[in-house]
N, C-alpha and C positions, 0 to 999 in steps of 0.2 A: 399676420399676413402670411400668405402661402409661401412655402419654401422656394418655389420657383421664381418668386419675385424678390428674393433677397439678393444681396450684392454678389454672391457667388453662385455658380451652378453647383447644386448639391447632388450627390448620388441619390437617385430616387429608389425608394423601396416600392414593393408592389402596392402597399397601402396608400402611397402617395399618387399613384397613377389612377386617374378617373376611369370608371367603367360605365358601360351603357346602362341605362335605367329602363325599367318596364315603361312602355309607351314611347320610347325613342323611335323615330322613323327608321326603318331598316335600310333604306337605300338613299339617304340624303347625302352620303359621301361614298364615292366609288374609288377603290384602290386597285392598282394594277402593277405588274412587274414586267418590264421589257429589258431583258438582259441586265445591265447594270443600273437601269433607271427605275425608280419607284415613283408612280404618279398618284396624286390626290386630285380627284375631280369633284368639285362641289356640285351637287346634283339636286338643286331645288329650282329649276329654271322658271317655273311659274311664279316663284317668289323672288326672282332675280338672284337666286343663290344666297339670300340673306342668311347670315350666320346665326345659329342658335346653340343651346347647350347640347342637344343631341349630336350635332356635327362636331363640336369641340371634344366631346367625350369619345368620339371615334378617332379623331385626328391625333390627339396627344399620345395615346398608347402606340399608334402605328409609327409616329415619328421616333418615339423612344426605342421601339423594336428595330427600326431601320438604322438607328444610330449605332447599335451594337453589331449589326450584320456586316460581315466582310464582303458580302455579295452586293450590297447596296452602295452604289457609287455616287449617284445624283438623285435628288428629289425634285420633282416638278409638281407645282400646284397650278390648277387651271379650273375653269368653270364651264358648266354646260349651258348652251343657249347663248343669249346676247349679253350676258353679264358675267364678269369674273365673280364679283360679289358686291352687291349694292349696299352692304352694311349689315349691322346687326338687326335682329328681328325686334325692332323697337316697339312695334305695335303690340306684340305680345307682352313686352315689359311694361308698357304703359297701362295696359288692361290689368296686369298683375298688380301694379302699384295702387290701383283703385280699391284693392282689397284691404288697404290699411298697412300697419306696421309689418305684419307677416309677409304680405306680398312684396313690400318694399325690401325686406331683408332677402327674400328669394331673388329679387332682381339684382341686388348687390352681390349675391353669391354668383350669379351669372357673370358679372363683370370680373370677378376674381378668376373664374374659369377662363374667360376670354383673354384676359391679360396674361394669364399663365401660358396660354397657347402662343400669344404674340411674343412673349419673352423667350419662349423656347425657339421660335423662329429666329429671333434676333441673336441668339447665342448658340445656334445649332452648329454642331461640329462637323457636318458634312455639307457639301455644296447643295444649295437650295435655289431653285429657279422659279420665279413667279411669272406666269403668262397673264399679264394684265390686259387681256383681250376682251374689250367690252366695258361695261359699267364697273368702275372700281371706286367705291366710296366707303367712308366710315370703317366698319369692321373688315371690309375687303382690303382697305389700305393697311390695316394692322397685319393681315396675312401676307402682304407683299412688300411693303416699303422697307421692312427691316432685313430683307433678303439681300445677299450679295449680288444677285442678278435679278433685275426687274425689267421685263420686256414689255414695252408699249407697242401698240399697233394702230392702224388707222381707225380702229373701232374703239379705242380706249377713251373713256370719259372719267376723269379723275375729279373728286371733290371731297372736302371735309365739311359736310353740310350741317354739322351739329348745332350751330347757333340758330338755324332756322327752326329747330324743334325744341328749343329750351334746354340744350345740353352743352357740352364743351368738347373741343377737339381732343379725343382720347386715343386709345389703341396705340399709345406711344407717340401721339401727335405732339405732345409737349416736349418730346425729345427731337423728332426729326424736323418739324416745321421751323423751329428757331435756327436750325442748321442749314436751311436752304439759303441760297445766295441773297445778299441784301436783305430787304424787308418783305420778300415774297411770302414767306411763311406766315408772318403776322397778317398780311393782306388776305391770304387765303383763309386763315382761321376766322377772321372777323366777318368777311363777306360771303364765305362759302362758294366763291366763284368756281365754275367748272373749267378745267383745262382739257382740251380735246386732242386726240391723235398725237402728232409729233410734238405738240407743245408740252406734253407730259415729260418727254425726253429733253426737250430744249430747256425746260426750267429745272432740270436736275432731279426730278422725281424718279424717272426710269433711267436705267443704265444703258439700255439699247432700244433702238427702234427697228422693228421688222414688220414687213407686210404679213397680215394674218394668214395668208395662203401658204406661207413658208413655215408656219409653226409645226405642222405634222412632220415635215422633213427635218426640221431642227431636232425635234424629239427623237426621231429615229437615229439621227447622227449622234446625239448625246448618249443614246443607248449603246452605241458601238465603242465608246471610249474605254480604254483600259489604262489603269494607273499602276505604277509600281507599288508594291506593298510598302516601300519605304518613302513614297512620295508624301510630302507634307501637305497640309491643307492649303497654304499659299500656292504651292506648285500645282495642285489640282485645280484651284480657282483660276490660275493663269491659263491652264490648258482649256478649261471650259470657256473662259472669256474669249480666247482665240477662236474657239469653235463657233460660239455665238456670233462673233464678229464676221465670220464667213457669210452669214445670212443677213447681216445688217444692211439696210438700204438707206440711201440718202433721204432727207426730208423732201417730200413731194413739192414741186415748185408752186403748185396752185393752193397750197395749204396756208390759210391766214395765220400769221404768228400772233400770239397773245403776249401781253405784258412785255412789250419791246419799245425801244425808242423813247420818246418823250414821256409816254405813260409809265414805262419802267422807272425812269428818272423821278417822276412824281411819286411813285410808290415808295421808292427808297428814301425820299425826303419826308413825305407826309407821315409815314408809319415808323420813322426813326424815333427811338426813345429820346435822343438828344433834341430833336425838333419838336416832337409831339409826345410828351411823356405820359399823358393821360388820354382817356377816351374823349372827353370834351374838347381837348386840344386837337385831337385828330379830326373831329368834326368841324372845328373852327378852321383848321387848315384847308380842309376840303371846300368849305364855304368860301374861303378867300380865293381859292383857285377857280371856283365857278365864275367869279366876277373879274378875274384877272385876264384882261384881253391880251397881255403879252405872252400868256401861256399857250395861246392858240386854241382854236375851236375844238380840236380833238381832245385835248387835256381838259378843257372846260366842261365838255360834255361828259367825259369820264368821271370827273370830280363830282358833278351833279348827281349822276347815277349812283356812284359809289356811296355818297352821303345818304341818299334816299334808301339804298339797300341796307346799310348799317342800321338806320333808324327803324327798319322793319324787324330786325332781329331782337331776340330776348335781351333786355338790358342786363339781366343777371348773367346770362351766358357770355355776353360781350365783355363784361368786366372781369369775369373769371378767365376767359380765353386770353385777354390782353395780359393779365398778370402772369399767366402760365407761359406765354410767349416771351415775356421779359425775363422770367426766372429760369425757364427750361433749358436755356443754352448752357447753364452751369450744372445741370443734372446729368448723372449717368443714366443709361437706359433702365437699369434696375430701379434707381431712385424715381425716375419718371413714372414707372408703372406703380410703384408704391404710393406716390402722391396722387396719381390718377384714381386709384382705387378709393382713396379717402374722399376725393372730390366727387366721384360717381355716387358714392353712398349718400352724400349730402343732396345731390340732385335727385335721387330717387325719392327723397322726402319733400322736394320743392315742387310747388304746383305747376311751374312752367314746363316741366318735362311732359307731364300727362297732357296738359293743354296744347303744347306744341305738336306732339305726335297726333293727338286726336284731331286737331284742326287741319293739319297738313295731310295726314295719311288715313285717318279712320272716318271722319265725318264727310259725307258726300252732299253737295260738292265741297271741295276743299275751301277753307276760308282762312282769313287772317287771324292768328291766335290773339287771345286777350291776355297779355302778359301781366304778371304781378311781381314787381311794380311795372307800370306801363311805360315810364320814361326813365332815362338814365339819371336824371336829376333826383329822382326819388330814392 
């Protein structure tokens, strides 16, 4: 396992730092210096800034460089266009997997590189701010959710959609999803439901909510900050938090709130390990709610749709995701990435990943995947 995924941050040698390879895109990540701020801009807007090895090989060395620089006070990561980052480039990985064991091994190596980057973000020694402005899914979540500052806007669309493509919630999802309030994490992991705008903040995924038009001003303000040489990391984070809060706005009154009220109560009950320890018991609980007139029509309709949604997902992905949610609450962030790497390697050899990505993203028109096995009971 990569040194960056072990229990401690280790001093990196030049040999451990990835370098760009021939064929890497030259401008898929843009870097900039603005006084004390260092910015990372994901720059594949036509691909919704989907993360690939070329991008990771650029970002890791730059983060390492800035970590050592006394001139770099704050790191900001953002995306070009309408997405922050819509995920990893899973279409390329699926096509690679069709080449057999060699291709599958290369895909597994990509996840090692991606998780190394995510772990670096999670353990970074300088303030790191993620502008989750736009689509933020899968690999984009790994670049943002482990940061001390995660800013949602009215344009943010958050999801962990892995079970829809025959994969599992990775990029540290086994660490952060079980730590969300109640059973929200398990619900999001199994259903891949999208949270939009202020709901990303309301459900504890983002730390702040700011109107997207204020982000350039916030970036300029952060660039003006000066820290004492003796200021500790907690002191610096406190100053940055106060600065971001100056730009924070209240939740717009016309925004529909998700996962609240009776539905939230139902989520915390149905997906609780004490109430529904297994996937079949979760489905049974949802089925019972569908016909329970005392629950009310809103909850009944939610239960019916949620059950149908889960049954569309890869059975293998669902079982792996549920076990990860149950056990991940006890894992450290390093252990989570170690385990995820082993699980990802298995999925690269499983037919559901290629089938799920091909059916949803490659074949036109998109179609329902043919999972193997097809049913949870199998």
